[in-house]
C-alpha positions in Angstrom: -2.2 21.4 17.0 -3.8 18.7 17.4 -6.2 19.7 14.3 -4.0 19.3 12.0 -4.5 15.6 12.0 -7.7 15.8 10.4 -6.3 17.3 6.9 -5.0 15.0 5.0 -8.3 13.3 5.4 -10.5 16.5 5.0 -8.8 18.2 1.9 -9.2 15.1 -0.5 -12.4 14.5 0.7 -13.8 18.1 -0.2 -11.3 18.3 -3.3 -13.4 15.2 -4.2 -16.5 16.5 -3.3 -15.8 20.1 -5.9 -14.0 18.1 -8.5 -17.7 16.7 -9.4 -19.4 20.4 -10.1 -16.7 20.8 -13.3 -15.5 17.3 -14.1 -16.7 17.6 -18.0 -14.2 20.4 -18.0 -10.8 18.4 -18.6 -8.4 21.0 -18.0 -10.2 22.8 -15.6 -10.5 19.4 -13.0 -6.6 18.6 -13.5 -5.0 22.1 -12.6 -7.4 21.6 -10.0 -6.5 17.8 -8.7 -2.6 18.4 -9.4 -2.8 21.7 -7.0 -4.8 19.8 -4.6 -2.9 17.1 -4.2 0.4 19.1 -3.8 -1.2 21.1 -1.0 -1.9 17.8 0.9 1.3 16.4 0.4 2.7 19.7 1.7 0.4 19.4 4.7 0.9 15.9 5.4 5.3 16.4 5.3 4.4 19.7 7.5 2.5 17.5 9.9 5.2 14.6 10.2 7.7 17.5 10.4 5.6 18.3 13.6 5.1 15.1 14.9 8.9 14.1 14.5 9.8 17.0 16.9 6.8 17.0 19.6 5.4 13.7 19.6 1.9 12.0 18.6 -1.1 14.5 17.3 -3.9 13.0 18.7 -7.6 14.3 17.4 -10.6 14.5 20.0 -13.3 15.6 18.0 -16.1 17.4 19.0 -14.4 17.6 22.4 -15.5 13.9 23.6 -12.3 12.8 25.3 -10.9 9.6 24.6 -12.2 6.5 24.3 -16.0 7.8 24.2 -15.4 10.2 20.9 -13.9 9.9 17.8 -10.0 9.8 17.8 -7.6 10.9 15.1 -4.0 9.7 16.3 -1.3 10.9 14.1 1.9 8.7 15.7 5.1 8.4 14.1 3.6 5.3 11.7 0.1 6.5 10.7 1.6 10.0 9.6 4.6 8.4 7.8 2.4 6.3 5.5 0.0 9.0 5.2 2.9 11.4 3.8 4.4 8.0 1.4 0.0 7.9 0.2 0.8 11.5 -0.5 4.0 10.5 -2.7 2.3 7.9 -5.2 -0.4 10.1 -5.2 1.2 13.0 -6.5 2.9 11.1 -9.2 -0.4 9.4 -10.2 -2.4 12.4 -10.8 0.4 14.0 -13.2 0.4 10.1 -14.8 -3.3 10.3 -15.4 -4.1 13.0 -18.2 -1.7 11.1 -20.3 -3.1 7.9 -19.5 -6.5 8.5 -19.4 -8.9 9.3 -22.2 -10.5 12.2 -22.0 -13.9 10.3 -21.3 -12.8 8.4 -18.6 -11.3 12.0 -16.9 -14.5 13.4 -17.1 -16.4 10.3 -16.0 -16.0 11.7 -12.7 -11.7 9.9 -12.6 -10.8 12.8 -10.2 -13.8 12.5 -7.8 -12.9 8.8 -7.0 -9.5 9.3 -6.8 -9.8 12.0 -4.1 -12.5 9.5 -1.8 -9.6 7.0 -2.3 -7.1 9.0 -1.1 -9.1 10.1 1.8 -10.1 6.7 3.1 -6.4 5.3 2.6 -5.4 8.6 4.7 -8.4 8.1 7.2 -7.7 4.2 8.2 -4.0 5.0 8.9 -4.9 7.8 10.7 -7.9 6.3 12.8 -7.5 5.4 16.5 -10.6 3.2 16.6 -11.8 -0.1 14.9 -15.1 1.1 14.0 -13.9 3.9 12.3 -11.4 2.1 10.4 -14.4 -0.1 9.5 -15.5 3.3 8.2 -12.9 3.9 6.2 -12.4 0.8 4.6 -15.9 1.2 3.0 -14.7 5.1 2.1 -11.9 3.5 -0.1 -13.8 0.3 -1.2 -16.3 2.7 -2.3 -13.8 4.8 -4.7 -12.4 1.4 -5.6 -15.4 0.7 -7.1 -15.7 3.5 -9.3 -12.1 3.7 -10.7 -12.3 -0.6 -11.3 -14.8 0.2 -14.0 -13.8 3.3 -15.1 -14.0 2.7 -19.0 -16.8 0.6 -18.7 -15.3 -2.4 -20.8 -16.6 -6.0 -20.9 -13.9 -7.6 -18.7 -13.9 -4.5 -15.9 -17.4 -5.5 -15.3 -16.3 -9.1 -15.1 -13.8 -8.4 -12.4 -15.0 -5.8 -10.6 -18.4 -8.0 -9.7 -16.1 -10.7 -8.1 -13.8 -7.9 -6.4 -17.3 -6.3 -4.9 -18.8 -9.2 -4.5 -15.4 -10.2 -1.7 -14.9 -7.3 -0.2 -19.1 -7.1 0.9 -18.0 -10.1 2.4 -15.3 -9.6 4.4 -16.6 -6.1 5.5 -19.2 -8.1 6.7 -17.3 -10.5 8.8 -15.5 -7.1 9.9 -18.6 -5.6 11.4 -19.1 -8.8 12.9 -16.1 -8.9 14.4 -15.8 -5.5 15.5 -19.9 -6.1 17.6 -18.2 -9.0 19.1 -15.1 -7.3 20.3 -17.5 -4.7 21.7 -19.7 -7.0 23.8 -16.2 -9.0 25.7 -14.6 -5.4 26.2 -16.9 -2.5 26.2 -14.5 -0.7 23.3 -14.1 0.0 19.9 -11.1 2.2 20.8 -8.1 0.8 20.1 -6.0 2.6 22.7 -8.4 1.3 25.4 -8.7 -2.2 23.9 -4.8 -2.5 24.4 -5.4 -1.4 28.0 -8.5 -4.0 28.4 -7.4 -6.5 27.0 -4.8 -7.9 29.2 -7.6 -7.7 31.8 -10.2 -9.7 30.6 -9.8 -13.6 31.1 -11.6 -14.4 27.9 -8.6 -15.2 26.4 -10.0 -17.9 23.7 -12.5 -15.6 22.5 -10.5 -13.1 22.2 -7.8 -15.2 20.2 -11.0 -16.2 17.7 -12.1 -12.7 16.8 -8.5 -11.7 16.5 -8.3 -14.7 13.8 -11.5 -13.5 12.3 -10.1 -10.0 11.9 -6.9 -10.9 10.4 -9.0 -13.3 8.2 -10.8 -9.7 7.1 -7.3 -7.7 7.3 -6.0 -10.5 5.1 -8.4 -10.6 2.4 -7.7 -7.2 1.9 -3.9 -8.0 1.9 -3.8 -10.4 -0.8 -2.3 -13.4 2.0 -1.8 -16.5 0.6 -4.7 -18.2 0.3 -6.9 -15.3 0.1 -5.3 -13.1 -2.7 -6.8 -15.4 -5.6 -9.1 -12.2 -6.2 -6.0 -10.3 -7.1 -4.6 -10.4 -10.3 -7.1 -10.3 -12.5 -8.7 -7.5 -10.8 -6.1 -5.2 -10.5 -5.2 -5.8 -14.4 -7.8 -4.8 -15.9 -8.7 -1.0 -14.9 -6.4 1.9 -16.5 -2.5 1.7 -15.4 -2.9 5.1 -13.0 -5.2 3.0 -11.6 -3.5 0.0 -11.0 -0.8 1.9 -9.5 -3.2 2.9 -6.8 -4.5 -0.4 -6.4 -1.3 -2.3 -6.5 0.1 0.1 -4.0 -1.9 1.5 -1.2 -5.1 -1.4 -0.9 -3.2 -4.1 0.3 -0.4 -1.6 2.5 -4.1 -0.5 4.2 -4.6 -4.6 5.2 -1.1 -5.1 6.0 -1.1 -2.0 8.3 -4.4 -3.0 10.0 -2.7 -6.0 10.8 0.5 -4.7 12.0 -1.5 -2.2 14.2 -4.3 -4.5 15.8 -1.6 -7.4 16.2 1.1 -5.2 18.0 -1.5 -3.2 19.9 -4.3 -5.2 21.2 -4.2 -9.4 19.8 -0.1 -9.7 21.3 -1.6 -11.9 24.2 -1.3 -15.1 22.4 1.3 -15.2 20.1 2.5 -18.9 20.1 -1.3 -19.3 18.1 -1.8 -16.3 16.3 2.1 -15.1 15.2 2.8 -18.6 14.4 0.0 -18.7 12.2 1.6 -15.8 10.4 5.0 -16.9 9.9 3.5 -19.8 8.0 1.7 -17.8 6.1 3.9 -15.7 5.1 6.2 -18.3 3.7 3.5 -19.9 1.5 2.5 -16.1 0.2 6.0 -15.5 -0.6 6.1 -18.7 -2.6 2.9 -18.8 -4.3 3.4 -15.0 -5.2 6.9 -16.0 -6.8 5.3 -18.9 -8.7 2.5 -16.4 -10.0 5.2 -14.0 -11.5 7.3 -16.7 -12.9 4.1 -18.1 -15.0 2.9 -15.4 -17.2 4.0 -13.2 -20.0 1.8 -10.7 -19.5 3.5 -7.3 -18.4 1.3 -6.3 -15.8 0.4 -9.4 -14.2 3.8 -10.2 -13.5 3.9 -6.7 -11.4 0.6 -7.8 -9.5 1.8 -11.1 -8.7 4.9 -9.1 -7.2 2.7 -7.6 -4.9 2.0 -11.0 -3.3 5.6 -11.8 -2.0 6.1 -8.5 -0.8 3.3 -8.8 1.6 4.4 -12.1 2.7 7.7 -10.5 3.7 5.7 -7.4 5.6 3.9 -10.3 7.9 6.8 -12.0 8.3 8.1 -9.5 10.4 4.7 -9.0 12.5 5.2 -12.4 13.2 8.3 -12.5 14.7 7.3 -10.1 16.8 11.1 -8.8 17.9 12.7 -5.5 16.9 14.4 -6.1 14.0 11.7 -8.1 12.2 9.4 -5.1 13.2 11.2 -2.4 11.7 11.7 -4.5 9.1 8.0 -4.5 8.0 8.0 -0.8 8.8 10.8 0.1 6.3 9.9 -2.7 4.2 5.9 -1.1 3.6 7.2 2.3 3.5 9.3 1.9 0.8 7.1 -0.8 -1.2 4.5 1.1 -1.5 6.7 3.7 -3.7 8.5 1.1 -5.9 5.5 -0.7 -6.2 3.2 2.3 -7.6 6.1 3.6 -10.4 6.6 0.0 -11.6 2.9 0.1 -12.6 3.4 3.4 -14.1 6.4 1.9 -15.6 4.0 -0.6 -16.7 1.6 1.9 -18.0 3.9 3.3 -20.3 5.8 0.0 -21.6 2.6 -0.9 -22.7 1.7 1.9 -24.7 5.3 1.9 -26.3 4.9 -1.5 -27.1 1.0 -1.7 -27.8 0.4 -4.9 -26.3 1.1 -6.6 -22.4 2.3 -9.9 -23.9 6.0 -10.1 -23.2 6.2 -12.3 -26.1 5.5 -9.6 -29.0 7.7 -7.1 -27.4 11.6 -6.6 -28.4 14.4 -3.6 -28.9 12.9 -0.9 -26.7 15.9 0.0 -25.5 17.1 1.3 -28.8 14.0 3.9 -28.4 13.2 4.5 -24.8 16.7 3.9 -23.0 15.7 5.9 -19.5 12.5 4.0 -19.5 14.3 0.6 -20.1 17.0 1.3 -17.6 14.2 2.4 -15.2 13.0 -1.1 -15.3 16.6 -2.4 -14.3 17.0 -0.4 -11.2 13.1 -1.1 -10.5 14.3 -4.9 -10.5 16.8 -4.6 -8.4 14.8 -2.7 -5.7 12.1 -4.7 -5.8 14.7 -7.9 -5.0 16.4 -6.2 -2.5 19.5 -6.1 -4.0 22.1 -3.4 -1.9 22.1 -0.7 -1.5 18.4 -0.2 -2.5 15.6 0.8 -0.1 14.5 -3.2 -0.4 17.6 -4.5 0.4 17.3 -2.5 3.7 14.2 -3.6 5.3 14.8 -7.0 4.1 18.5 -7.1 5.8 16.3 -6.1 9.1 13.4 -8.8 8.3 16.6 -11.4 7.5 18.8 -10.7 11.2 14.7 -10.9 12.9 14.2 -14.2 11.0 18.1 -15.7 12.4 17.3 -14.6 16.1 14.4 -16.6 16.3 16.0 -19.3 14.9 13.6 -19.4 11.8 15.9 -20.8 9.5 13.4 -21.6 7.5 11.4 -19.1 6.2 14.9 -17.1 6.2 15.9 -19.1 3.2 12.5 -19.3 1.4 12.9 -15.2 1.5 16.3 -14.9 0.2 15.0 -18.0 -2.5 11.8 -16.1 -3.1 14.0 -12.7 -3.8 16.5 -14.0 -6.6 12.8 -15.2 -8.2 11.6 -11.7 -7.7 14.7 -10.8 -9.6 14.5 -12.9 -12.5 10.7 -12.3 -13.1 11.2 -8.2 -13.2 15.0 -8.9 -15.2 12.5 -10.8 -17.7 10.8 -7.7 -18.7 13.8 -6.1 -18.8 15.8 -8.3 -21.2 12.8 -10.0 -23.7 10.7 -6.2 -24.0 14.3 -4.2 -24.2 16.7 -6.3 -25.7 17.1 -7.2 -29.4 16.5 -6.0 -32.9 15.6 -2.2 -33.2 12.0 -1.9 -34.8 10.6 1.5 -36.2 8.1 3.6 -34.8 5.1 4.7 -37.0 4.7 7.8 -35.3 8.6 8.5 -33.8 7.6 12.4 -33.1 4.0 11.3 -31.2 5.1 7.9 -29.5 8.5 9.3 -27.7 7.1 13.1 -26.3 4.0 10.7 -24.9 5.9 8.0 -23.3 8.5 10.8 -22.0 4.9 12.4 -20.1 4.4 8.6 -19.0 7.7 8.0 -18.1 8.6 11.2 -15.6 6.1 10.6 -12.9 7.9 6.9 -12.1 11.2 8.4 -12.8 10.0 10.7 -9.6 9.2 7.6 -7.9 12.0 5.3 -8.4 14.1 8.3 -7.6 12.4 8.3 -4.1 13.1 4.7 -3.6 16.8 5.2 -4.9 17.1 7.9 -1.9 15.2 5.9 0.8 18.0 3.4 -0.1 21.3 5.5 -0.2 20.1 7.9 2.3 18.8 5.0 4.5 20.9 6.2 7.9 18.8 9.5 7.4 15.3 7.7 7.6 16.7 4.6 10.4 16.2 7.1 13.2 12.7 7.6 12.5 11.9 3.5 12.2 13.6 3.1 15.4 11.2 5.6 16.9 8.3 3.8 15.2 9.2 0.1 16.3 10.2 1.5 19.7 6.4 2.5 19.6 5.0 -1.2 18.6 7.3 -2.9 20.5 6.1 -1.0 24.0 2.0 -0.4 23.0 1.7 1.6 26.4 3.4 4.8 24.7 0.7 4.3 22.2 -2.0 3.9 25.0 -0.9 6.5 27.1 -0.7 9.3 24.0 -4.4 8.4 23.6 -5.4 8.1 26.5 -3.5 10.7 28.5 -3.4 8.5 31.1 
């Protein structure tokens, strides 16, 4: 059964290659992408159920035992993230035909989409640092294709900044991997977790850890390295923004979570103290950005940043409640961010603009979309009983346990301001006098088709909140493994 671990990587990879051959046959490639995405989701759920019942699944490719070969590790954290990835992929692939022009679809959208899902899944499942770098490059190459889809001038300008920054961070990434190999003699994460305690060069290892954090912080849009993200994420089509906003920053956070609980946990008074300060600053500057703009796309993009701060806070606390909160918040934030980006895509279509000052009265024609925004704001801000509340409550408990009252207060204030930023969209765009539609049948039908995928994602986040008692045992299992890295080490090295 260990071969199961490769399927969430292989299925979208092969699907992306096959999609090239009939990319110009729009209907055929749509149906193909939708069917294969559902298949991949079903496979991922099946693997997750197997992992829940039987424990971590480890695949040693080519028959080479760990740590010598390429290792894939489907532990509970990795496979839950893969399932979450495929949930938003399913919503996105049904949203895409109603959002993209036919020309954009035919310009290999589905190939890049599948490669992005394959790269993200590989980053979650890989068991060594070098292949983490490889999967980063796969998802980044796919994102380069998606960000320029449409070929508008503003896309090309923002893509240049996006590509150059990621090339620089990738160079740092592979350099850091070379240094850690020279010190420890391995890049296998489990063996690194084992050897790092034995190597006496703690200063060098801490420096390498900080360099790797800089790389992951750039991908994860942590203060002050988020400057590249807002404009880059609003220029593509809404479905592309949803994939980027939900997944790319979360891969960076996952990498920090994995490496700094498994490998670089030897000097927390330096590394994890830094995380707490950066988490607080990330929350502050993220909400400032969200409140400073009237562009509805930018409001959602800026709200990615304080959420990243919340997740980093739990990693910095490095206690049970903090890590449990980070994991829960990470899983639900992937889904709600994708849902909000899809909602904004629908909103911009029905309003004909992304300028909040030019919108009003949309609730009269699109009541479902309006109330979805209202509920989405409550989820994002962490209002009970929604899923954002569960993660934030655990994080606040973790902060109080450690006596970190400053970041607890900052977190609470940021939540209020996050709620305010989303309610601005709800009150300004949807309240007001009723306006007449130019083509009511066409506009209402298309709006309905755009809204349904976002409604599906919003429903999942509501279930994660009101049904938290169903999911918390699995979050506890993940947290226990993060707090006790020897569990991961033993499952990979089979000691």
